[in-house]
Rosetta silent file (secondary structure, phi, psi, omega in degrees, C-alpha in Angstrom):
SEQUENCE: XXXXXXXXXXXXXXXXXXXXXXXXXXXXXXXXXXXXXXXXXXXXXXXXXXXXXXXXXXXXXXXXXXXXXXXXXXXXXXXX
SCORE:     score description
SCORE:     0.000 S_00000001
   1 L     0.000  137.019  177.411  -20.926  -81.231   69.042 S_00000001
   2 L  -110.975  139.011  176.983  -21.303  -77.482   69.488 S_00000001
   3 L  -123.175  147.522  169.565  -19.472  -75.488   72.115 S_00000001
   4 L   -93.801  146.011 -173.947  -19.913  -71.983   73.371 S_00000001
   5 E  -117.166  130.205  174.522  -16.681  -70.031   73.701 S_00000001
   6 E   -70.774  131.391  178.319  -15.825  -67.493   76.414 S_00000001
   7 E  -137.358  153.712  178.616  -14.789  -64.188   74.862 S_00000001
   8 E  -101.399  133.362  178.920  -13.913  -60.754   76.224 S_00000001
   9 E   -73.376  124.918  178.201  -15.795  -57.707   74.988 S_00000001
  10 E  -112.244  -16.170  178.079  -13.372  -55.158   73.528 S_00000001
  11 E  -160.716  140.754  178.281  -15.828  -52.784   71.857 S_00000001
  12 E  -124.166  132.583  176.838  -19.606  -52.278   71.901 S_00000001
  13 E  -137.397   91.906 -177.346  -21.648  -50.618   69.164 S_00000001
  14 L    68.906 -123.554  179.481  -25.363  -50.972   69.844 S_00000001
  15 L   -98.443   20.008  177.552  -26.262  -54.661   69.817 S_00000001
  16 E  -125.684  135.564  177.998  -22.956  -55.703   68.247 S_00000001
  17 E  -124.418  149.079  169.385  -19.707  -56.214   70.113 S_00000001
  18 E   -94.589  122.156 -176.498  -16.176  -56.863   69.004 S_00000001
  19 E  -124.093  154.104 -178.392  -14.966  -59.750   71.178 S_00000001
  20 E  -133.509  146.870  173.929  -11.635  -61.508   71.514 S_00000001
  21 E  -155.062  125.310  175.464  -10.408  -64.889   72.691 S_00000001
  22 L    54.050   39.147  176.769   -6.960  -66.401   72.306 S_00000001
  23 L    82.791    1.995  179.273   -5.907  -63.785   69.745 S_00000001
  24 E  -109.150  131.390  177.302   -9.018  -64.182   67.569 S_00000001
  25 E  -111.159  144.141  179.511  -11.502  -61.332   67.239 S_00000001
  26 E  -143.858  151.301  168.018  -15.113  -61.667   66.111 S_00000001
  27 E   -83.204  133.704 -174.682  -18.218  -59.534   65.821 S_00000001
  28 E  -129.501  134.383  176.152  -20.818  -60.906   68.220 S_00000001
  29 E   -74.732  132.928  175.828  -24.523  -60.137   68.483 S_00000001
  30 L  -102.002    7.388 -173.413  -25.589  -58.849   71.894 S_00000001
  31 H   -55.167  -40.259 -177.981  -29.285  -59.011   71.043 S_00000001
  32 H   -71.805  -15.060  179.496  -29.990  -61.920   73.408 S_00000001
  33 H  -112.737   26.228 -174.455  -28.394  -59.994   76.294 S_00000001
  34 L   -62.408  -20.656  177.333  -30.055  -56.648   75.639 S_00000001
  35 L   -93.846   -0.196 -178.810  -31.363  -56.508   79.234 S_00000001
  36 L   -99.981  124.363  177.929  -27.921  -57.332   80.680 S_00000001
  37 L   -69.410  119.759 -179.912  -25.616  -54.362   81.382 S_00000001
  38 L  -121.624  144.397  177.498  -22.407  -55.016   79.444 S_00000001
  39 L  -134.107  161.163  173.413  -19.197  -52.986   79.303 S_00000001
  40 L   -58.976  142.434 -176.570  -15.883  -53.378   77.556 S_00000001
  41 L    96.804  -19.493  177.644  -13.768  -55.819   79.495 S_00000001
  42 L   -69.798  159.139  175.815  -16.717  -58.048   80.410 S_00000001
  43 E  -109.398  139.888  177.338  -16.709  -61.724   79.457 S_00000001
  44 E  -132.585  153.338  174.253  -19.534  -63.390   77.554 S_00000001
  45 E   -91.933  124.860 -174.031  -20.225  -66.934   76.416 S_00000001
  46 E  -113.452  128.182  177.676  -20.548  -66.925   72.611 S_00000001
  47 E  -131.430  124.913 -178.301  -22.428  -69.544   70.607 S_00000001
  48 L    42.331   47.100  173.898  -22.811  -69.321   66.816 S_00000001
  49 L    84.355    4.398 -179.093  -22.101  -65.594   66.815 S_00000001
  50 E  -122.764  132.148  171.951  -24.423  -64.658   69.679 S_00000001
  51 E   -72.937  124.553 -175.765  -23.522  -63.764   73.242 S_00000001
  52 E  -111.722  -11.801 -178.312  -25.767  -66.016   75.323 S_00000001
  53 E  -163.806  138.139  170.379  -24.551  -65.311   78.852 S_00000001
  54 E   -81.939  143.507 -178.235  -22.442  -62.828   80.774 S_00000001
  55 E  -141.226  161.284  178.572  -19.774  -64.540   82.852 S_00000001
  56 L   -79.037  157.390  175.398  -17.084  -63.768   85.373 S_00000001
  57 H   -57.586  -34.659  179.531  -13.410  -63.768   84.357 S_00000001
  58 H   -65.956  -40.865  177.873  -12.944  -66.773   86.645 S_00000001
  59 H   -67.860  -37.318  177.380  -15.649  -68.773   84.868 S_00000001
  60 H   -62.520  -45.636  179.615  -14.179  -67.836   81.482 S_00000001
  61 H   -64.485  -40.695  178.678  -10.729  -69.047   82.560 S_00000001
  62 H   -61.108  -42.652  178.640  -12.198  -72.235   84.012 S_00000001
  63 H   -62.576  -43.350  179.117  -13.972  -72.983   80.710 S_00000001
  64 H   -64.682  -36.085  177.017  -10.738  -72.463   78.761 S_00000001
  65 H   -62.816  -42.197  178.248   -8.880  -74.798   81.130 S_00000001
  66 H   -64.637  -43.496  178.330  -11.480  -77.503   80.486 S_00000001
  67 H   -61.270  -41.697  178.238  -11.265  -76.962   76.711 S_00000001
  68 H   -61.544  -40.705  178.295   -7.457  -77.202   76.890 S_00000001
  69 H   -64.189  -40.678  179.045   -7.743  -80.485   78.806 S_00000001
  70 H   -64.448  -44.266  179.120  -10.148  -81.874   76.212 S_00000001
  71 H   -63.294  -43.733 -179.732   -7.823  -80.894   73.349 S_00000001
  72 H   -63.315  -39.896  179.925   -4.792  -82.355   75.123 S_00000001
  73 H   -64.723  -30.307  178.851   -6.633  -85.615   75.804 S_00000001
  74 H   -89.046   -5.247 -178.480   -7.414  -85.923   72.103 S_00000001
  75 L    71.503   24.796 -178.068   -3.857  -84.993   71.135 S_00000001
  76 L   -91.095  148.984  176.181   -5.117  -81.995   69.163 S_00000001
  77 L   -69.959  157.165  176.936   -3.129  -78.799   68.633 S_00000001
  78 L   110.487  -13.768  177.288   -4.255  -75.646   70.397 S_00000001
  79 L   -75.671  139.110 -176.945   -3.998  -76.760   73.966 S_00000001
  80 L   -96.167    0.000    0.000   -1.990  -74.343   76.075 S_00000001
């Protein structure tokens, strides 16, 4: 199963952004969102290194809550 992860944009350099989630930072391609106005502080849904959708902070938090519930139900570490 593959999941997309909500991440916050912390730096933009052309079509590459530095994004963070839960203390982990990654370089993310913005190529698929090149027509979407993005700024630092925005949230994006990231799948296999590519931002695939801009999202609201509320939607990002909601997704993380669901992921935490799934991890907790499986008894896996990482749930907050």
